[in-house]
Structures are given as structure tokens and as C-alpha cells.
N, C-alpha and C positions, 0 to 999 in steps of 0.2 A: 668689329673694328673698322674704322674708315681709313682709307689710304689715298694718296695723291691721285692714283689712277682712276679713282671713282668720281672725281670732281668734274663739274661743268665750267666752261669759261665764265669768269666774272665772280665766281664764288670766293668768299673770304674764309680763311681758316687759320688756326693756330697749330704750329708744329709741336707735337707732344714733347719731344726730347729737349727743346730749348725754350718753348713758350713764345717764340717769335711769331708775329702776325704776318700773313701773306695774302695775296690775291692770286688766284689761278688765272693765267693768261690763256693758256692753250697747250697743245702738244705739237711737236715737229716729228713727223715720221720720216723714215728713210734717211736718217743721218748715219754717218760711219759707225757710231756707237749704239745705234738702235733708236728707239723712240725717246725723245727728250721732253720732260714736263716743265714748261716754262712758267715761272712765277715771279711776282714782284713783291719783294720784302718791304714791309711798312717802314717808311723813312729813308728808303734808298731809291735812287733815280734809275738804276739799271736793272733790267730783268736778269734772273739767274735760273738755274734748273735744280730740281730735286729728284731723288730716286723715286721710282713709281711706287715702292712699297713703304715709304715713310708714313708713320702713323700720325694722324691729324685729328683735330676737333673742328668741325664746321661751325663757323660763327653764324648765329641766328640773326636775321635782319630785323630791324625794328628798334627795340630798346637797348641800344648801345652795346 
């Protein structure tokens, strides 16, 4: 099973629980709450964060 913590910056993925599409931006270490995994949800302008163990499906590049 693939999780958010396994991604490289720039990878696109679908969150299994909701079906929403995201792009992984990167991670911020040494924050008060620990490491934050920063993502950009498709159709939204502001980045947000996801929990490191969220289950995801990596989108293949190429044919849509």
C-alpha cells in the first residue's frame, strides 16, 4: 500500500478515502506538530497538508 510519506515532490496522486486528486509539493520538518506533508488539491489555489499514513494511488504520467 502506498502512503503520502512515500512520495517524491511533483508526484500526482489520488487520495483513496475521497477520490480527490492532489500533487505532492514536499514536506516541512521541525514544525511544532512534527513533519508536515504539503500537497496541492486539484482545483484549489492554496496548499494544504495530509497525514503521513494516508492511503493513496499514484497517478501514472502519460495517458491521462
